[in-house]
N, C-alpha and C positions, 0 to 999 in steps of 0.2 A: 700592726704586727707585720713582721717580715718573715717570710717562710725560709726554711733551710732544707738542704738536701745533701745526701751523701750517695755517691755511686761508685762502684768499682770500675777500674779501667778495663779489666778483662771480662770475658763472658764465661758462663758456666752452664753445664748441661744437667743431666739427670742426677738426682741425689736428694739429700735432706737439707733444707734451708730453715734456719731458726733464728729467733731473736728473743731477747728478754727486755721488755719495755713497759713504760707507763705512758699512755696517750694523753694529750691535752684535752681537757673537758671544757668546751666552749662552742656555742652555736656557730656553724659555718666554718669549722676547722676540720681538716683531715690529718690524722697521724697514720703513717703507713710503713709497711715493710713489704717489698715486692721485687719481682724480677721483670725485666723489660728489654726488648730488642732495639728500641730507638730507630725504627725505620717506618716508612709510610704504612705498610700492612704489617703491623707489629704483633708480636707474641708478648704476653704479660701474665703473671700469676700474682694475685694480690692477697694481702692481709691488711684490711683498712678499718680504722676506727673513725666513725662519724661523730664529731665532737658534741653534737646535741644529745647523744645518748651513749655513753661509754660503758653501759651494761651489756652492750651487744658488740659483736665484731662481724664485719662483712668479708666474706671470701668471694673471689671472682677470678675469672681468667679470660683472656682473649687469644684467639688463634687467627693469624693473618688479618688482624684488625676486627674480627667478629667477636662480640661479647654476648651478653644475655645470659650469663651463667651465675648471676649473683645469688648468694646464699647468706642469710643472716642467722648467726648463732647467738642465742641468749646465754650469757656467761654465768648468771647467778651471782655476780658481784660487779662492783664498779671498777673497771680496769684502770682508771686514772688514780686510784687510791694506793695501789701497791704494785710492785713488779710481778709480772707473770711471764711465762714463756709461751711463744706461739711459733708454729712452724708448718711446713708442708713438705711432703715427700712427692717428688715428681719423677715418674717413670714413663716409659714409652706408652703405656696403656692407661695410666690414671694419675690423678693428683689426690692425695689424702692430706687434709688439714688437721693440725693438732693444737690443743690447748693444754698447757702444763703436762705434756707428754701423752695425753689421751686423744685418740683419733675421734674427730667429731663430724667430719663430712668427707665424702668421696665423690669425685667426678670421673667419668669414664668416656665421655663423648667429646670428640673434636679436641683432643689434647694437644697443646703446643709442641712444636718440634725443634725450634731454633734455640741455640744457646743464648743466654741472656745475661745482662748486667744485674748485679744485686744493688738494690736501692732502698733508701729510707728517707722519708721526708715529712715535713709539717708545713701545711699551706692553708691560707684562707681561700674560700671559694668566692665566686662572683656573687654580688647582691641579688641578681635576678637571672633568669634564663635557665637553661637546662642543668647548670651546675649548682643549683641551690638544694641539692638532695641531702645535705647535712644541716639544714637550717641556714639562717642568714647571719653572716659574720657581723658582729656589733663593735668590733674594735678591742675586744678583750685581749689583755696581755697574758702570756703563759708560755709553758714549755712542754714539749714531749721529751721523755727521758728514755735513752737507749743504754742499757747496761752492757750488752754484748750482742753480736750477731755472728752467725756461723754457717758454714757449708760443709757437708760431708758428702763427697762424690759417691755415686753408685758404684758397685763392684764391676 
């Protein structure tokens, strides 16, 4: 498998970020929609599907390279079987993640401050080491589908 990535040239600030997608279901594969600053002490806000169990989605964020904010939400369906919308609202004081328009998780501590690129990618993780958190990639072929992505800036 070869991974693929899309990233915007510009950066964006507070607002509502959203995507309609179907992740790839396979051990050791990550399908994602996120924002990222691309600097040594980065800011990042994530919506990630771990390919070994696409009935869950993982939300996470980093501020100045510091993470530890992972939250796993049980969807009640297999996200790889049909399109659903996922998003997050990023403000100065919080990040609220949404599934099909419904708020499902809120973070209020150490919120990122820097404008970020919008990114989507699909990639296999290493066979061993710290990055095997989604299972071990076994060479499965597949695709993550992205129907659309959007950004609505805050007022």
